[in-house]
C-alpha positions as CSV (number, residue, x, y, z in Angstrom):
1,X,-76.8,114.7,-3.5
2,X,-75.9,112.9,-6.6
3,X,-72.4,112.8,-7.6
4,X,-71.0,114.0,-11.0
5,X,-69.0,111.3,-11.9
6,X,-71.1,108.0,-13.2
7,X,-69.4,104.3,-12.7
8,X,-71.4,102.4,-15.4
9,X,-70.4,99.1,-13.4
10,X,-72.1,100.0,-10.0
11,X,-75.6,100.3,-11.8
12,X,-77.2,97.4,-10.5
13,X,-74.9,96.2,-8.2
14,X,-75.6,95.2,-5.0
15,X,-74.3,97.5,-1.8
16,X,-74.8,97.1,1.3
17,X,-73.9,100.0,4.3
18,X,-73.4,99.6,7.8
19,X,-74.6,102.9,9.8
20,X,-76.5,104.1,6.6
21,X,-79.1,106.2,8.2
22,X,-77.4,109.4,9.1
23,X,-74.3,111.6,9.0
24,X,-71.8,110.3,6.5
25,X,-73.6,106.9,6.0
26,X,-76.7,109.0,4.7
27,X,-74.7,110.9,2.3
28,X,-73.0,107.3,1.1
29,X,-76.7,105.8,0.7
30,X,-77.9,108.4,-1.2
31,X,-74.8,108.4,-3.4
32,X,-74.8,104.7,-4.6
33,X,-78.6,104.9,-4.8
34,X,-77.7,108.1,-7.3
35,X,-75.5,105.5,-9.1
36,X,-78.4,103.0,-9.7
37,X,-77.1,100.5,-7.3
38,X,-79.2,98.3,-5.5
39,X,-78.4,99.6,-1.9
40,X,-79.2,98.0,1.4
41,X,-78.2,100.0,4.9
42,X,-78.1,98.9,8.4
43,X,-78.7,101.5,11.2
44,X,-79.6,101.1,14.9
45,X,-82.0,104.6,14.7
46,X,-85.4,104.1,12.7
47,X,-86.7,107.3,12.6
48,X,-84.2,108.8,10.3
49,X,-83.6,106.1,8.5
50,X,-86.9,105.0,7.3
51,X,-87.4,109.3,6.5
52,X,-83.9,108.5,4.5
53,X,-85.5,105.5,3.0
54,X,-88.6,107.5,2.1
55,X,-87.2,110.5,0.7
56,X,-84.5,108.5,-1.5
57,X,-87.4,106.3,-2.7
58,X,-89.3,109.4,-3.8
59,X,-86.2,111.0,-5.6
60,X,-84.7,108.2,-7.6
61,X,-85.8,104.8,-9.6
62,X,-84.1,102.7,-6.8
63,X,-85.1,102.5,-3.3
64,X,-82.8,101.6,-0.9
65,X,-83.8,98.8,1.7
66,X,-83.4,99.9,5.0
67,X,-82.6,96.8,8.2
68,X,-82.6,97.8,11.6
69,X,-79.5,95.8,13.4
70,X,-77.7,96.6,16.4
71,X,-74.3,95.9,15.0
72,X,-73.0,94.9,18.7
73,X,-75.4,91.6,18.4
74,X,-73.2,89.8,15.8
75,X,-76.0,86.8,15.2
76,X,-78.5,90.1,14.2
77,X,-75.7,91.7,12.1
78,X,-75.1,88.0,10.1
79,X,-79.4,87.9,10.2
80,X,-79.3,91.8,8.6
81,X,-76.5,90.7,6.0
82,X,-78.8,87.5,5.2
83,X,-81.8,89.5,4.5
84,X,-79.8,92.1,2.1
85,X,-78.5,89.6,0.1
86,X,-82.0,87.4,-0.1
87,X,-83.5,91.0,-1.2
88,X,-80.7,92.2,-3.7
89,X,-78.2,89.2,-4.3
90,X,-74.9,88.7,-2.8
91,X,-73.1,92.2,-2.2
92,X,-70.1,93.1,-4.4
93,X,-69.9,96.3,-2.4
94,X,-69.8,96.7,1.5
95,X,-68.9,99.7,2.7
96,X,-68.0,99.4,7.0
97,X,-68.9,103.0,7.8
98,X,-70.8,102.8,11.3
99,X,-69.2,104.2,14.1
100,X,-69.6,105.7,17.6
101,X,-67.1,108.8,18.4
102,X,-68.4,110.0,21.9
103,X,-65.8,111.7,24.3
104,X,-64.3,110.0,26.9
105,X,-61.5,110.4,29.6
106,X,-59.0,107.9,30.0
107,X,-59.2,108.3,34.1
108,X,-63.1,107.4,33.5
109,X,-62.9,104.4,30.8
110,X,-64.1,101.0,32.6
111,X,-63.7,97.6,31.2
112,X,-67.5,97.7,30.0
113,X,-67.0,100.8,28.0
114,X,-63.9,100.0,26.5
115,X,-65.7,96.6,25.3
116,X,-68.7,98.3,24.5
117,X,-66.8,101.0,22.4
118,X,-65.0,98.2,20.4
119,X,-68.1,96.4,19.8
120,X,-69.3,99.2,17.7
121,X,-66.2,100.8,16.0
122,X,-64.2,97.6,15.5
123,X,-65.5,94.2,15.6
124,X,-68.3,94.7,13.3
125,X,-66.1,95.4,10.4
126,X,-64.7,92.0,10.4
127,X,-67.7,90.1,10.9
128,X,-69.3,92.4,8.3
129,X,-66.9,91.5,6.0
130,X,-66.7,87.9,6.9
131,X,-70.5,87.8,6.1
132,X,-70.3,89.0,2.7
133,X,-67.2,87.3,1.7
134,X,-68.3,84.1,0.4
135,X,-70.8,85.7,-1.7
136,X,-68.1,88.2,-3.2
137,X,-65.6,84.8,-3.8
138,X,-68.2,83.2,-5.7
139,X,-68.7,86.4,-7.7
140,X,-65.0,86.5,-8.2
141,X,-65.1,90.0,-7.2
142,X,-65.7,92.6,-4.3
143,X,-64.9,95.9,-2.6
144,X,-64.8,96.4,1.0
145,X,-64.5,99.7,2.6
146,X,-63.5,100.4,6.1
147,X,-63.8,103.6,7.6
148,X,-61.4,104.4,9.9
149,X,-60.4,108.1,11.0
150,X,-57.7,110.8,11.2
151,X,-58.0,111.1,14.8
152,X,-55.4,108.5,16.0
153,X,-53.1,110.3,13.0
154,X,-53.6,113.6,15.1
155,X,-53.2,112.1,18.7
156,X,-56.6,113.1,19.4
157,X,-56.4,112.9,23.4
158,X,-60.2,112.6,24.1
159,X,-61.3,109.5,22.8
160,X,-58.4,106.9,23.2
161,X,-61.1,103.8,22.9
162,X,-62.2,105.1,19.8
163,X,-58.5,106.0,18.2
164,X,-57.6,102.2,19.1
165,X,-60.3,100.8,17.3
166,X,-59.9,103.3,14.1
167,X,-56.1,102.1,14.2
168,X,-56.7,98.5,14.2
169,X,-59.1,99.0,11.4
170,X,-56.1,99.5,9.3
171,X,-54.3,96.4,10.1
172,X,-57.9,94.9,9.5
173,X,-58.1,96.2,6.3
174,X,-54.4,95.0,5.2
175,X,-55.0,91.6,6.5
176,X,-58.3,91.3,5.1
177,X,-56.7,92.7,1.8
178,X,-54.3,89.8,1.8
179,X,-56.9,87.1,2.4
180,X,-59.2,88.1,0.0
181,X,-57.2,89.1,-2.9
182,X,-56.9,86.0,-4.8
183,X,-60.6,86.2,-5.2
184,X,-60.4,89.4,-6.9
185,X,-62.1,90.9,-3.8
186,X,-60.5,94.5,-2.8
187,X,-60.2,95.9,0.7
188,X,-59.6,99.7,1.7
189,X,-59.9,102.0,4.5
190,X,-61.1,106.0,3.9
191,X,-59.9,108.4,6.7
192,X,-62.1,111.4,7.0
193,X,-61.0,114.3,8.6
194,X,-63.5,116.4,10.7
195,X,-66.5,116.1,8.8
196,X,-69.1,118.6,9.7
197,X,-72.0,116.2,10.2
198,X,-75.4,117.2,12.2
199,X,-73.9,115.1,15.2
200,X,-70.5,117.1,15.3
201,X,-72.4,120.6,15.0
202,X,-74.4,119.6,17.7
203,X,-72.2,118.3,20.3
204,X,-68.8,119.4,19.5
205,X,-68.0,122.0,16.9
206,X,-67.9,125.7,18.0
207,X,-66.9,128.7,15.9
208,X,-63.7,129.1,17.1
209,X,-62.9,125.3,17.1
210,X,-63.9,124.6,13.2
211,X,-62.2,127.8,12.4
212,X,-59.1,126.6,14.2
213,X,-59.1,123.5,12.1
214,X,-59.9,124.7,8.4
215,X,-57.6,127.2,8.9
216,X,-54.8,123.9,9.1
217,X,-56.4,122.5,6.2
218,X,-54.8,123.2,2.5
219,X,-58.3,123.3,1.3
220,X,-60.0,126.3,3.6
221,X,-63.5,124.9,3.6
222,X,-65.4,122.9,5.8
223,X,-65.9,119.3,4.8
224,X,-69.5,118.0,4.4
225,X,-70.5,114.5,4.5
226,X,-71.1,114.4,0.7
227,X,-67.2,114.9,0.6
228,X,-67.0,111.3,1.4
229,X,-68.8,110.1,-1.6
230,X,-66.7,110.2,-4.5
231,X,-63.9,108.7,-2.8
232,X,-66.3,105.4,-1.7
233,X,-67.8,105.5,-5.3
234,X,-64.1,105.2,-7.0
235,X,-62.9,102.7,-4.4
236,X,-66.1,100.8,-5.1
237,X,-66.0,100.8,-8.8
238,X,-63.6,99.0,-11.3
239,X,-61.8,102.2,-11.6
240,X,-59.5,101.5,-8.9
241,X,-59.6,97.8,-9.7
242,X,-55.7,97.3,-8.9
243,X,-56.4,99.4,-5.5
244,X,-56.1,97.3,-2.4
245,X,-54.8,97.4,1.0
246,X,-54.6,101.3,0.9
247,X,-56.0,103.8,3.1
248,X,-57.0,106.8,1.5
249,X,-56.9,110.2,3.7
250,X,-59.7,112.5,2.9
251,X,-59.2,115.7,5.1
252,X,-58.7,118.9,3.0
253,X,-54.9,118.7,3.4
254,X,-55.1,118.9,7.2
255,X,-52.3,116.2,7.4
């Protein structure tokens, strides 16, 4: 769904999105394509990503580039970034969206599960930023948008490895903002509330749980993946040129 706001500086911009094939990521991929950006998105799931790529290619003049990548494999991640840069030039916008929010009980978490969780939810955000930083430095500008979550802010009890990673993303965001700011590169975080993706509806949403959640929001509507597009377009564009090291909470006023 195209966003009503138009940011002229995003037209033709090279944009890289992780986890861009479904859920919030798919909405972001379409949102940037609709702005006329040259979008490359990484995802491990081939079928939905290829379907998204083909649908957007028919709907818009700019067809996104899908690159299959398991973000746990850092060498493969670096190769995927290089492939995107070869196609579109150095990215001036990076959206670190990919995540894995499976529920898990504290007593059952093993070392292997913990390490795999961090390898999906935290580690790639740093190494993707590292991979695009040199191109952004050469351009003298850039915007990195890291997806965190309000789950750790509301003391969610059922996913401690995930909430640890999401809290870590805010520290990473602030550290990268301090490091990269002298080259005109801004680094911010977006913290969504409960967004009604297909995955959430299939696995965890019940009529009772969503009604109770929405009742605590100031804006009493279910949040949709498209609701994350506007904040990211703003953070990616020159409209937010002096905004960095910040966390934007987008939760309908739940907090």
